[in-house]
C-alpha positions in Angstrom: 0.0 0.0 0.0 1.2 3.5 -0.8 2.2 5.7 2.2 -0.8 7.5 3.8 1.4 10.1 5.6 1.0 12.7 2.8 -2.8 12.5 3.3 -2.7 13.2 7.0 -3.5 16.8 7.8 -3.2 16.8 11.6 -3.3 14.6 14.7 -5.7 15.3 17.5 -6.0 13.8 21.0 -9.3 12.4 22.4 -10.1 10.8 25.8 -12.9 8.3 26.1 -13.9 6.2 29.1 -10.4 6.1 30.6 -8.6 5.7 27.3 -6.4 8.4 25.9 -6.4 8.2 22.1 -4.9 10.0 19.1 -6.5 10.3 15.7 -5.0 11.3 12.3 -7.3 13.5 10.3 -7.2 14.1 6.6 -8.4 16.9 4.3 -9.8 14.1 2.1 -12.2 13.0 4.8 -15.1 14.5 6.8 -14.1 16.8 9.7 -10.4 17.4 8.9 -9.7 19.9 11.7 -11.2 18.3 14.7 -13.4 15.4 15.8 -16.9 16.6 14.8 -19.5 17.6 17.4 -22.0 15.0 16.2 -19.5 12.2 16.9 -18.7 13.6 20.4 -22.4 14.0 21.2 -23.1 10.3 20.3 -20.1 9.0 22.3 -21.1 11.1 25.3 -24.6 9.7 25.2 -23.6 6.1 25.0 -20.7 6.3 27.5 -22.9 5.1 30.4 -25.2 2.8 28.4 -24.2 -0.6 29.9 -26.0 -2.6 27.2 -23.8 -0.9 24.5 -20.6 -0.8 26.6 -20.9 -4.5 27.5 -21.9 -5.6 24.0 -20.1 -8.7 22.7 -20.2 -7.3 19.2 -20.3 -3.7 17.9 -20.6 -2.2 14.4 -19.5 1.4 13.6 -21.3 2.0 10.3 -19.8 4.8 8.3 -16.7 5.0 10.4 -14.8 7.8 8.8 -11.4 8.0 10.5 -12.6 5.5 13.1 -13.3 7.7 16.1 -16.5 5.9 17.2 -15.4 2.3 16.5 -11.8 2.7 17.9 -13.0 4.5 21.0 -15.3 1.5 21.7 -12.5 -0.9 20.9 -10.1 0.8 23.3 -12.6 1.0 26.1 -14.3 -2.3 25.6 -11.4 -4.8 25.1 -13.7 -7.8 25.2 -16.1 -6.6 22.4 -15.7 -7.7 18.8 -15.7 -4.4 16.9 -16.3 -3.9 13.2 -15.8 -0.6 11.4 -17.2 0.0 7.9 -17.2 2.8 5.4 -18.0 3.4 1.8 -14.7 5.3 1.4 -11.7 3.0 1.1 -9.4 5.8 2.2 -11.5 6.1 5.4 -11.0 2.4 6.0 -7.2 2.8 5.5 -7.0 5.8 7.8 -9.0 3.9 10.4 -6.5 1.1 10.2 -3.7 3.6 10.6 -5.5 5.1 13.7 -5.9 1.7 15.2 -2.1 1.2 14.7 -1.4 4.6 16.2 -3.3 3.6 19.3 -1.8 0.2 19.7 -4.9 -1.6 18.5 -4.3 -4.6 16.3 -6.8 -4.5 13.4 -7.5 -6.5 10.3 -8.5 -4.5 7.2 -10.5 -6.3 4.5 -10.3 -5.5 0.8 -13.4 -5.1 -1.5 -13.4 -8.8 -2.2 -13.3 -9.6 1.5 -9.6 -10.8 1.6 -7.3 -9.4 4.3 -5.1 -6.5 3.3 -1.4 -6.5 4.1 -1.1 -5.3 7.7 0.9 -2.2 8.8 4.4 -3.5 9.3 5.7 -0.7 11.4 5.7 -0.9 15.2 3.2 1.5 16.9 4.5 4.9 18.0 6.8 4.8 21.0 4.2 6.5 23.2 1.7 3.7 22.6 2.1 0.1 23.8 0.0 -2.5 22.0 -3.4 -2.8 23.8 -4.5 -6.2 25.0 -7.8 -7.2 23.4 -9.6 -10.5 23.6 -11.8 -10.0 20.6 -11.4 -9.1 16.9 -11.1 -5.6 15.5 -12.1 -5.6 11.8 -12.2 -2.7 9.3 -14.0 -3.3 6.0 -15.5 -1.4 3.1 -19.3 -1.3 3.3 -22.4 0.6 2.3 -25.2 1.6 4.6 -28.0 -0.1 2.6 -26.5 -3.6 2.2 -26.5 -6.8 4.1 -23.6 -7.5 6.4 -21.9 -10.9 6.4 -19.9 -10.0 9.6 -23.1 -9.5 11.7 -25.3 -9.8 13.6 -24.3 -7.4 16.3 -25.4 -6.4 19.8 -24.9 -2.7 19.1 -24.9 -0.7 15.9 -23.5 2.8 16.1 -23.3 5.5 13.4 -22.8 9.1 12.6 -25.3 9.0 9.7 -24.2 11.1 6.7 -26.8 13.5 5.5 -25.5 13.3 1.9 -26.4 9.5 1.7 -29.9 10.5 0.5 -33.3 9.7 2.0 -33.9 6.4 0.2 -30.5 5.0 1.5 -31.2 6.2 5.1 -34.6 4.7 4.9 -33.2 1.4 3.8 -30.5 1.4 6.5 -32.8 2.3 9.4 -35.9 0.6 8.3 -34.6 -2.5 6.5 -31.0 -3.3 7.3 -30.7 -2.2 11.0 -33.3 -4.7 12.2 -31.3 -7.5 10.4 -28.0 -6.2 11.7 -29.1 -6.4 15.4 -29.7 -9.4 17.7 -32.8 -9.3 19.8 -32.5 -6.7 22.6 -29.6 -5.0 20.8 -29.1 -1.3 20.6 -29.1 1.0 17.6 -27.5 4.4 18.5 -26.9 7.1 15.9 -26.4 10.8 15.5 -28.0 12.7 12.6 -28.3 16.3 11.5 -31.3 18.1 12.8 -33.2 18.5 9.5 -33.3 14.7 9.1 -34.0 13.7 12.7 -37.8 13.5 12.3 -37.6 11.3 9.2 -35.0 9.0 10.9 -37.3 8.6 13.9 -40.2 7.7 11.6 -38.1 5.0 9.9 -37.1 3.5 13.2 -40.7 3.5 14.6 -42.0 1.9 11.4 -39.4 -0.9 11.9 -40.7 -1.5 15.4 -37.7 -0.2 17.4 -38.3 1.0 20.9 -36.9 4.4 21.8 -34.6 4.4 24.8 -33.1 7.9 24.7 -33.1 11.0 22.6 -30.8 14.1 22.9 -31.0 17.1 20.7 -29.0 20.2 20.1 -29.4 23.0 17.5 -27.6 21.0 14.9 -27.8 17.3 15.8 -30.0 14.7 17.4 -28.8 11.5 19.0 -31.2 8.5 19.2 -30.8 5.3 21.1 -33.2 2.5 20.1 -33.7 -1.1 21.2 -34.6 -4.0 19.0 -37.7 -5.3 20.7 -39.6 -8.5 20.0 -41.8 -6.8 17.3 -38.9 -5.2 15.4 -38.6 -6.4 11.8 -37.5 -5.0 8.4 -40.0 -2.9 6.6 -41.3 -4.4 3.4 -39.6 -3.7 0.2 -36.2 -2.3 -0.4 -35.7 1.4 0.6 -39.2 2.2 -0.7 -38.0 2.2 -4.3 -40.3 0.6 -6.9 -39.1 -0.6 -10.2 -42.0 0.9 -12.3 -42.6 0.4 -16.0 -39.7 -0.2 -18.4 -38.4 3.0 -20.0 -38.9 3.7 -23.7 -35.9 3.0 -25.9 -33.4 5.8 -25.8 -35.0 7.4 -22.7 -34.0 7.6 -19.1 -36.5 6.6 -16.3 -36.0 8.1 -12.8 -37.1 5.6 -10.1 -39.7 7.0 -7.8 -38.7 7.3 -4.1 -42.1 6.0 -2.9 -44.0 2.8 -2.6 -42.7 -0.5 -1.3 -42.7 -2.8 -4.3 -39.7 -5.2 -4.3 -37.2 -4.8 -7.1 -35.6 -7.3 -9.4 -32.2 -6.0 -10.1 -30.6 -5.7 -13.6 -28.1 -8.4 -14.7 -24.6 -7.9 -13.3 -25.6 -6.0 -10.1 -25.0 -9.0 -7.8 -21.7 -9.7 -9.6 -20.6 -6.1 -8.9 -21.8 -6.4 -5.3 -24.2 -3.5 -5.6 -27.4 -3.5 -3.4 -30.7 -2.4 -4.9 -31.5 0.7 -2.8 -28.8 2.7 -4.6 -30.4 2.2 -8.0 -31.9 5.5 -9.1 -32.5 5.6 -12.8 -32.2 3.4 -15.9 -32.3 3.8 -19.6 -29.9 4.4 -22.5 -27.3 7.1 -22.5 -25.8 8.8 -25.6 -22.0 8.7 -25.4 -20.4 10.0 -28.5 -22.0 8.1 -31.4 -23.2 5.3 -29.1 -26.4 4.8 -27.2 -25.6 2.5 -24.3 -27.6 1.0 -21.4 -26.8 2.9 -18.2 -28.1 3.0 -14.6 -27.8 6.0 -12.3 -27.3 5.7 -8.5 -28.1 7.5 -5.3 -25.0 9.1 -3.9 -23.2 9.5 -7.3 -23.4 12.3 -9.9 -24.6 11.9 -13.5 -27.5 9.8 -12.5 -29.7 11.4 -15.2 -27.4 13.7 -17.3 -24.0 13.1 -18.7 -21.6 15.8 -17.5 -19.5 18.1 -19.8 -16.4 16.5 -18.2 -17.4 13.1 -19.4 -18.3 14.4 -22.9 -14.9 16.1 -23.1 -13.2 12.9 -21.9 -14.7 10.7 -24.5 -13.9 13.2 -27.3 -10.3 13.6 -26.1 -9.8 9.8 -25.8 -11.1 9.3 -29.3 -8.5 11.7 -30.6 -5.7 10.4 -28.4 -6.3 6.7 -29.2 -7.1 7.1 -32.9 -5.5 4.3 -34.8 -4.2 2.5 -31.7 -5.0 -0.9 -30.3 -6.4 -0.4 -26.8 -6.8 -3.7 -25.0 -6.0 -2.6 -21.4 -7.7 0.7 -20.2 -7.7 2.4 -16.8 -9.9 5.1 -15.5 -9.3 7.1 -12.3 -12.5 8.1 -10.6 -15.0 6.4 -13.0 -18.2 7.8 -11.4 -21.0 5.6 -12.6 -18.8 4.3 -15.4 -19.9 6.3 -18.4 -16.4 6.8 -19.8 -15.8 3.1 -19.2 -18.9 2.1 -21.1 -17.8 4.3 -24.0 -14.2 2.9 -23.9 -15.5 -0.7 -24.2 -17.9 0.2 -27.1 -15.6 2.6 -29.0 -12.1 1.2 -28.3 -12.9 -2.5 -27.8 -11.0 -2.9 -24.5 -10.6 -6.4 -23.2 -9.8 -5.3 -19.7 -10.8 -2.1 -17.8 -9.2 -1.1 -14.5 -11.3 1.1 -12.2 -9.4 3.2 -9.6 -11.2 5.2 -6.9 -11.4 5.6 -3.1 -15.2 5.4 -3.4 -16.4 1.8 -3.2 -19.9 2.8 -4.3 -18.4 4.2 -7.5 -16.3 1.1 -8.1 -19.3 -1.1 -7.7 -21.6 1.2 -9.8 -19.1 1.4 -12.7 -18.7 -2.4 -12.5 -22.4 -2.9 -12.4 -23.0 -0.8 -15.6 -20.1 -2.6 -17.4 -21.4 -6.0 -16.4 -25.0 -5.1 -17.3 -24.0 -3.8 -20.8 -21.3 -6.3 -21.8 -21.5 -9.2 -19.4 -18.2 -11.2 -19.2 -16.9 -9.8 -22.5 -14.8 -7.4 -20.6 -12.5 -8.2 -17.6 -12.8 -5.7 -14.7 -10.3 -5.0 -11.9 -10.9 -2.5 -9.1 -8.3 -0.7 -7.0 -8.2 1.9 -4.2 -6.3 5.0 -5.4 -3.7 4.4 -2.7 -3.1 0.8 -3.8 -2.2 1.4 -7.5 1.3 0.0 -6.9 -0.4 -3.3 -7.6 -1.0 -2.3 -11.2 1.9 -3.6 -13.4 4.5 -1.4 -14.9 4.0 -0.6 -18.7 0.8 -2.6 -18.6 -1.8 -0.2 -19.9 -2.6 1.0 -23.5 -4.7 4.0 -22.3 -5.5 5.9 -19.1 -8.2 8.4 -18.3 -7.8 10.5 -15.2 -10.4 12.6 -13.4 -8.1 13.7 -10.5 -9.3 13.7 -6.9 -8.4 17.3 -5.9 -7.4 16.9 -2.2 -6.2 20.0 -0.4 -2.6 19.8 0.8 -1.9 16.6 -1.2 0.2 16.3 -4.3 -2.5 14.7 -6.4 -0.9 16.1 -9.5 2.4 14.4 -8.8 0.8 11.1 -7.8 -1.3 11.1 -11.0 1.7 11.7 -13.2 3.6 9.0 -11.4 0.9 6.4 -12.1 0.6 7.5 -15.8 4.4 7.4 -16.4 4.8 4.1 -14.7 1.8 2.1 -15.9 1.4 3.3 -19.4 2.9 1.2 -22.2 5.3 2.7 -24.7 3.3 4.7 -27.2 0.3 4.5 -24.9 -2.0 7.5 -24.5 -3.4 9.3 -21.4 -6.0 12.0 -21.0 -6.4 14.1 -17.8 -9.7 16.0 -17.4 -10.3 18.7 -14.8 -10.8 22.4 -14.4 -8.5 24.7 -16.4 -6.7 25.7 -13.2 -5.9 22.1 -12.3 -4.9 21.3 -15.9 -2.5 24.2 -15.8 -0.8 22.5 -12.8 -0.6 19.2 -14.7 1.0 21.0 -17.7 3.6 22.7 -15.5 4.8 19.4 -14.0 4.5 17.1 -17.0 7.3 14.5 -16.6 9.9 13.8 -19.2 9.0 10.9 -21.4 5.4 12.0 -21.8 4.8 13.9 -25.1 2.0 16.4 -25.2 -0.5 15.4 -27.9 -2.8 18.4 -27.4 -5.4 20.1 -25.3 -9.2 20.6 -25.4 -11.8 22.6 -23.5 -15.5 22.3 -23.0 -18.0 24.3 -20.8 -15.6 25.0 -17.9 -13.5 21.8 -18.2 -10.1 21.2 -19.8 -8.3 18.1 -21.1 -4.6 17.4 -21.5 -3.6 14.6 -23.9 -0.2 12.9 -23.7 1.6 9.9 -25.1 4.4 7.9 -23.6 7.4 8.1 -25.9 8.5 4.8 -27.5 
């Protein structure tokens, strides 16, 4: 794994139930200057809840840098603690924070296999903590089944940006399945969504134990009582009639009819509640089947950035044989769909920190082309596993992280992984493209530039 140190913005101290902890924060993740007030409010409320603090198994869902889950792991050494997050970088930083605090953790990859552990010894100030139960960190989405459960306590700082259908599915459908009978569900949520969250929990049969509200947040503690059960359907999304050819149908966020998912979704590991729209999307001269997703852009309209990317790729790869293609930050996979249709790629590598994006792009590729294209998925900090001089073409939508040399890291990947005479296209704002132009490495020849509606593209070729 690549070094995470450049992604760390600052380190803060935090005391919880007799444990003194330190947490690395990152500009790339939520609350990069301090532990956020919602997390502190939740931890304060559950600190004296004996059912939670004596739980044999605890889930921190949407763990971020790991403050909730690692605070529980440090103060409850006999509890099996699982931390999950959609963001693969959050999982990696959580593992780093476990290491920083002397907590031995196992981080799982997207496919469920264990990642290579951090080899360095913990900092000198921190002796390894003795725990009698597992500490596991894994990628995961709110609205999906959990093979590591069930749990005695589920904790979460629920993200407002997840979208109402996903929150509905988590609280009303997944949480009852995640918890054992008598288990506790404790979460903090922003004030505007508190009433809705309470409705979802009540509909699922949870019994309210405690509620604490401030101006900006509300903390709820619920118990899974005998009558608690998942609400019918999946996140209240109905499949509806099939769209007309060439059109895009937006899924209604009401009703409780169960869905039958499109082909390829289970193979990509994508649960149904995230499916938002379906139809055919015009990409260049092609009309390709495409699905949109809650929590990801371009669910109903192709962006100018994607249009520019496909136009630039067509120019950069004209007359070339492109078998192996890589896209950094694929979104829902529109550029990948175009690359398979227009360039005939045999293998497409998807690189992102967003596990939902990796699954969504994979689902769209599988649904459109089946097994005709091989797909590999990588976290952006694990690209050292991509072979040297192994790619015919690369498309990069850089992740603009403050304080991090994303330009240098992007160029390093392109220069190392691109085959001789291979082409790469970088698409971003004109300001960012100016930075890429200024630091273009030797050995990468500039093919040209292009602009479209506030976006710019830089085309390069690796010299033979």
